[in-house]
LOMI-993538 format. One record per residue: residue in three letters; x negated, y, z negated of N, C-alpha, C in turn. Coordinates in steps of 0.001 Angstrom, whole numbers, plus 500000, padded with zeros to 6 digits. Example, Ala and Ser with C-alpha at 12.3 -4.5 7.8 and 13.67 -1.06 7.14 Angstrom:
% LOMI-993538
ala486810494310492200487700495500492200486800496700492200
ser487150497750492920486330498940492860487100500030492130
***
This chain:
% LOMI-993538
unk499149498809500000500000500000500000499112501243500000
unk499206502027501058498304503173501218498822504421500539
unk500121504545500326500678505721499671501864505312498824
unk502161506132497830503272505822496940504599506039497656
unk505605505213497385506932505410497977507504506759497536
unk508265507424498398508854508716498028509901508569496924
unk510152509684496249511057509680495114512466509244495490
unk512935509575496699514314509239497035514542507727497062
unk513500506943497346513645505482497302513800504995495863
unk513013505577494962513153505217493548514510505672493003
unk514968506832493456516268507322493006517383506363493421
unk517298505835494642518295504868495103518218503573494295
unk516987503114494045516794501923493213517416502125491835
unk517173503281491227517687503567489894519213503614489903
unk519801504166490950521263504226491033521857502827491104
unk521223501927491843521720500545491917521591499864490553
unk520493500083489869520297499478488551521331499991487553
unk521653501277487620522580501860486660524032501528486975
unk524364501402488256525761501230488649526133499802489019
unk525138498946489250525407497539489418525662497053490828
unk526179497914491706526459497507493082526021498606494038
unk525800498211495301525456499193496320526596500187496524
unk527822499685496489528981500558496715529078501638495650
unk528991501242494379529092502214493285527906503167493288
unk526714502648493568525521503494493582525584504500494723
unk526059504063495896526169504976497029527165506081496743
unk528284505733496105529279506752495755528698507754494766
unk527912507253493833527295508128492830526330509124493477
unk525596508663494485524603509520495135525185510313496300
unk526413510020496691527015510713497819526414510326499157
unk526065509066499312525505508594500562526222507313500979
unk525964506855502195526633505655502684525961504409502113
unk526737503322502031526190502075501519525064501531502398
unk525204501569503737524083501090504564522799501878504354
unk522930503212504204521737504033503975521073503667502653
unk521895503451501635521342503070500334520668501705500429
unk521282500784501162520672499469501347519326499556502033
unk519228500459503005517940500635503680516896501202502731
unk517312502073501825516379502607500831515821501479499963
unk516703500588499515516259499477498667515302498574499442
unk515660498281500689514782497447501515513410498107501711
unk513427499423501952512171500136502182511299500144500933
unk511937500288499755511157500285498519510554498905498279
unk511324497857498522510789496510498354509610496274499299
unk509740496749500538508650496577501502507416497356501080
unk507618498582500582506485499414500181505761498842498968
unk506537498254498039505933497707496822505456496275497010
unk505956495628498068505565494242498309506154493287497303
unk507360493545496850508011492667495873509524492713496065
unk510191491652495670511660491610495705512201492218494417
unk513101493178494555513690493839493388515072493283493040
unk515723492672494023517056492111493784517185490787494530
unk517950489889493949518368488698494668519768488936495198
unk519994488594496476521278488839497121522125487576497093
unk523397487758496807524353486659496867525716487233497197
unk526686486358497369528031486861497675528647487602496490
unk528036487456495325528527488168494139527882489544493979
unk526895489868494831526261491175494751524766491073494536
unk524198492096493901522754492170493670522438491857492207
unk521426491031492004520966490724490653519511491182490525
unk519191492057489548517810492534489415516847491391489107
unk515687491441489723514632490479489424513852490948488193
unk512954490085487728512103490460486593511253491678486938
unk510816491778488195510015492925488621510843494216488556
unk512125494125488921512993495305488869513176495770487431
unk513380494830486520513561495186485113512300495812484538
unk511143495350485006509883495935484553509691497338485118
unk510195497561486321510049498855486984511026499891486446
unk512153499432485890513247500330485500512820501470484573
unk512145501232483448511803502361482567510911503400483237
unk510064502973484163509208503927484864510028504784485829
unk511019504167486490511900504934487372512740505917486572
unk513182505503485387513958506410484533513100507587484075
unk511836507322483775510929508408483380510727509382484536
unk510618508858485765510484509713486943511734510581487112
unk512919509973486910514169510720487060514271511825486022
unk513897511508484786513958512514483731513004513667484022
unk511808513341484520510841514386484838511323515255485993
unk511920514632487002512421515388488147513542516326487740
unk514461515837486889515567516675486457515083517793485540
unk514131517487484668513591518519483789512901519610484599
unk512178519210485654511511520181486518512528521086487203
unk513612520476487712514638521263488395515317522228487442
unk515599521751486232516284522622485270515355523736484787
unk514092523401484562513140524425484122513002525513485174
unk513065525114486448512918526084487527514130526974487680
unk515309526467487260516545527231487500517154527821486241
unk516718527340485074517409527708483839517498529193483584
unk516401529914483694516418531345483402516602532184484646
unk516027531753485759516106532571486963517531532673487484
unk518362531632487224519738531683487688520640532446486736
unk520118532790485576520933533517484617522107532676484168
unk523315533161484428524509532436484003525182531769485191
unk524401531193486074524931530380487156524315528991487077
unk524920528048487780524443526674487757525429525785487035
unk525041524534486838525951523558486232525446523108484873
unk526390522712484017526092522118482718526989520894482578
unk526387519763482254527151518521482072527369518292480582
unk528643518180480207529032518040478805529656516671478586
unk529164515953477594529706514647477234530475514764475926
unk531667514168475900532491514177474689533414512972474728
unk533982512642473587534947511550473543536200511946474324
unk536965510945474716538186511212475485539132512121474721
unk539329511847473451540329512606472690539885514052472510
unk538591514284472302538110515654472184538223516373473520
unk537868515665474593537900516283475911539298516636476378
unk540285515848475975541660516086476425542442517006475493
unk542143516931474194542996517632473224542358518863472581
unk541036518870472421540397519961471684539610520922472572
unk538917520405473568537975521223474324538581522142475385
unk539677521770476066540137522610477183540284524095476874
unk540888524516475747540961525966475486539592526612475305
unk538668525893474683537317526435474491536609526604475833
unk536752525613476698536088525679477998536729526723478898
unk538034526908478760538715527939479554538207529332479177
unk538046529582477882537544530900477464536086531080477866
unk535308529981477855533915530075478310533863530431479789
unk534711529798480595534716530067482028535153531499482332
unk536038532043481520536437533446481728535252534377481489
unk534409534035480542533225534856480256532106534615481266
unk531976533370481721530845533003482577531352532212483788
unk532004532869484712532596532153485860531573531537486793
unk530302531939486683529283531376487555528766530019487107
unk529178529561485919528718528276485400529714527188485775
unk529226526143486417530051524990486758529978523972485624
unk531127523518485149531184522566484044531462521169484577
unk530622520225484199530829518820484530531162518084483231
unk532331517471483165532798516825481942532696515312482074
unk532013514695481144531934513237481071532664512819479801
unk533891512335479963534720511972478819534657510465478635
unk533989510052477585533795508631477327533556508432475845
unk533960507282475349533677506954473959532322506278473805
unk531620506044474934530246505559474867529325506712474454
unk528251506379473800527239507383473450526301507518474640
unk526429508598475392525593508775476570524186509204476158
unk523225508812476960521807508983476623521307510349477101
unk521140511272476161520627512595476520519155512529476906
unk518435511544476403517027511412476775516889511029478238
unk517877510323478759517860509909480160518599510911481037
unk519060512012480417519764513093481109521111512645481677
unk521805511733480961523173511405481362524075512616481163
unk523685513506480268524425514745480030523445515780479494
unk523837517063479579523006518141479042523329518392477569
unk524616518420477270525104518660475913526051517527475561
unk526001517067474325526914516017473881527565516428472569
unk528846516147472466529565516277471192529678514872470622
unk529047514652469487529016513324468890529615513326467496
unk529961512122467040530571511978465724529654511259464738
unk528424511014465176527385510478464301526117511299464507
unk525335511445463468524087512196463586523122511445464498
unk522581512104465532521641511422466436520319511148465741
unk519662510070466173518413509653465544517185509958466394
unk517385510215467705516229510436468574515529511743468231
unk514218511698468118513449512870467704513480513982468750
unk513659513633470024513618514643471086514923515431471198
unk515919515079470397517192515780470466517280516837469371
unk517881517958469735518194519005468766519679518901468455
unk520014518745467191521409518533466801521855519608465820
unk523070520067466013523663521057465120524939520460464520
unk524975520339463213526167519803462559527230520896462453
unk528393520631463039529480521615463015530303521488461748
unk530538520264461313531374520037460134532131518739460277
unk533243518644459581534056517438459623535494517787459987
unk536087516946460823537505517070461123538197515878460461
unk539336516117459851540023515066459114540977514302460025
unk541026512988459809541977512116460493542993511635459466
unk544261511709459820545329511227458949546239510275459686
unk547205509720458973548233508871459577549468509723459851
unk550096509456461016551270510222461410552290509307462075
unk553519509774462086554602509106462810555470510178463454
unk556018509875464607556919510812465268558240510880464509
unk558850512034464556560119512258463856561161511211464260
unk561173510823465527562152509845465997561910508470465377
unk560645508118465170560333506837464533560800506838463082
unk560527507932462379560924508029460970562441507988460847
unk563152508606461775564619508597461725565165507178461847
unk564479506335462618564953504968462823564468503997461747
unk563233504189461299562618503176460434562236503695459049
unk562355504984458818561924505542457552560415505702457503
unk559929506294456418558490506506456234558011505670455061
unk556921504947455206556415504132454096555939505005452945
unk556128504508451744555687505243450563554535504553449850
unk554078503441450405552952502727449808552222501959450900
unk551026501473450544550266500684451501551014499409451869
unk551670498806450895552404497580451164553531497839452164
unk554238498948451999555309499286452939554737499612454315
unk553579500248454346552969500610455626552746499372456490
unk552290498283455886551964497084456647553198496415457232
unk554381496808456805555612496254457381556094497069458575
unk555402498184458882555790499053459988555002498700461248
unk555453499261462372554733499110463637553538500054463613
unk552340499482463521551122500288463452550439500313464816
unk549886501468465150549170501664466406547679501619466103
unk546933500782466828545506500689466551544737500084467702
unk543533499617467394542626499174468447543008497783468951
unk542487497466470121542707496157470711541437495315470605
unk540413495667471402539172494897471405538011495648470777
unk538096496966470743537029497768470158537507498330468827
unk536721498096467786537113498554466460537081500070466411
unk538196500681466011538274502138465951537786502680464631
unk537489503991464625536959504606463403537972504554462274
unk539261504613462594540273504615461538540292503302460780
unk539735502243461374539698500954460695538761500980459499
unk537849501951459481536874502039458407537233503160457433
unk538524503443457306538969504626456586538411504707455169
unk538930503898454274538430503858452913538519502421452430
unk537677502081451503537503500683451126538796500032450651
unk539647500777449938540864500176449388542051500311450342
unk541785500662451591542861500825452571542461500117453865
unk542201498795453796541717498100454991542833497816455981
unk542532497985457258543457497640458328542732496714459289
unk543323495576459579542718494621460491543461494548461809
unk542847493872462761543409493768464112544835493233464092
unk545097492242463259546423491617463240547489492519462630
unk547070493610461981548055494530461399548685495439462438
unk548098495511463629548588496450464638549594495772465566
unk550744496396465732551769495887466656551607496499468044
unk550997497703468104550706498361469381549197498529469435
unk548549497873470412547088497833470460546588498474471742
unk545631499376471583545076500086472738543721500646472342
unk542702500432473178541368500937472863541169502383473295
unk542076502914474103541993504315474516542627505196473441
unk541867506134472910542417507025471893543535507912472443
unk543395508459473668544553509179474237545766508266474424
unk545516506994474728546621506043474843547314505832473507
unk546544505752472432547128505625471102547944506872470746
unk547394508039471096548105509281470805549407509357471598
unk549385508911472848550610508909473659551660507992473041
unk551226506833472532552156505921471872552732506543470609
unk551894507261469871552348507942468663553383509002469001
unk553120509799470014554043510864470406555355510321470961
unk555317509103471506556536508496472049557388507832470974
unk556891507780469743557658507177468670557533505667468590
unk556434505118469150556262503664469134555881503137467758
unk555247503957466952554828503481465647554042504531464889
unk553348504074463865552528504931463008551070504769463424
unk550361505886463580548985505811464015548129506924463456
unk546814506777463671545853507777463201545727508894464225
unk545514510101463721545371511258464604544568512327463879
unk543732513051464638543035514185464046544067515210463584
unk543914515694462377544916516582461783545115517864462592
unk544067518508463141544313519700463964545150519408465209
unk545034518198465765545847517835466935547295517624466516
unk547488516884465424548851516636464949549546517920464518
unk548761518876463997549360520120463498550008520929464615
unk549630520699465875550215521430466992551590520899467383
unk551952519731466870553212519096467250554102518972466018
unk555149519791465890556004519735464699556763518425464557
unk556809517605465623557505516326465537556627515207464985
unk555330515473464774554456514478464163554399514727462656
unk554875513755461910554991513897460458553898513102459763
unk553250513685458728552195512955458011552760511767457246
unk551967510712457184552337509489456477551256509182455442
unk551661508980454211550721508661453126549520509598453126
unk549821510891453196548740511885453300547830511887452085
unk548345511468450934547531511465449724546662510214449609
unk546875509234450506546113507985450442545155507808451604
unk545517508328452761544727508076453965544216509400454509
unk542899509572454454542261510763455018540821510407455333
unk540500510389456613539169509972457061538413511166457621
unk537257511528457031536452512619457595535638512140458791
unk535696512876459875534966512540461093533993513678461404
unk532707513379461375531703514414461613531685514844463079
unk531317516097463296531144516620464650529753517240464747
unk528983516762465736527634517246465990527536517722467431
unk526806518805467623526458519281468960524999518914469211
unk524744518239470325523395517735470591522920518185471969
unk521623518442472070521000518817473339519555518340473319
unk519019518009474483517606517645474564516766518898474333
unk515685518750473587514873519908473222514305520633474439
unk514113519918475554513565520543476759514555521484477432
unk515839521376477093516861522169477777517245523435477017
unk516663523641475848517048524812475060516676526124475737
unk515710526075476643515285527302477321516288527746478383
unk517209526882478761518190527229479787519239528169479205
unk519374529321479832520328530317479321521754529792479343
unk522166529146480436523555528699480522523855527617479485
unk522855526776479170523071525742478155523145526366476771
unk522305527351476509522394528048475216523744528725475056
unk524205529355476124525491530043476054526620529071475741
unk526633527918476416527704526951476163527564526335474773
unk526342526065474336526136525532472986526695526480471937
unk526366527765472052526838528746471071528362528885471125
unk528910528866472334530364528993472490531078527791471873
unk530562526591472118531183525396471553531043525364470039
unk529902525803469529529706525822468083530750526722467426
unk531018527860468046532037528775467501533437528159467571
unk533764527580468749535088527015468929535326525789468054
unk534327524917467954534486523712467158534523524017465661
unk533784525053465239533836525454463840535242525917463469
unk535886526652464350537258527077464108538201525866464129
unk537918524903464987538767523717465108538751522885463819
unk537556522629463269537477521794462065537992522535460829
unk538085523858460899538553524630459748540069524642459632
unk540773524142460642542248524164460603542801523197459595
***
């Protein structure tokens, strides 16, 4: 091999590794599947090794591909850091910022904050990644993340906003039909809304108030899905108190027994603090989220 393969070949390889298929990787990169396939073939030829085994089920990474992966990720992080460093201050308040947050925060809490930010800074494009997975800021999956656990990575700068309380609620229509429980024993006889396959945070509420999978009559791993079921009167479920407070038809249940504090942290990679648009959004979110948890 007389020269190193160009970065775009490694970028295509990394997209296939992250997305699992040529189709998904091509969509992610905005290119055609045949073009992406040619990139993979060209990289294999340049390196003189097979990176994937082909079958009717798709592509399976070889041992060589798995060994190459962390180096390709380091190249991607360096390339993105270089691009952001070059544009962060010179663009002023233009450019894009990718924000990661949980589904429930992204749908119920953030929209008013982001709308007011856009009114102040219309030149900033916001990219929202709403997922309950913890996205990797070190790998630049996002620029800013709103998390509910303190991050452990040393390269991240984290700002603790505070705690938002989670309580149990039922829709007025449900209470009219079934009444409201006055004890834990009565609660377990009601239709409870909770997780299906992924254990939710409300399951870890307090030691003397355990809720197990079999206690839930309505099961859904999507938090917005649980909230929709709660609002429809399907049963009793957990909800962030500031969200429930906006709906007069959601009535608190066992408020003196069930109250779960949920931490809120704002996180950013230390290399991105120099970007003006990221600082602006960080400060704006810190102000908005502080007001949110104070309700």
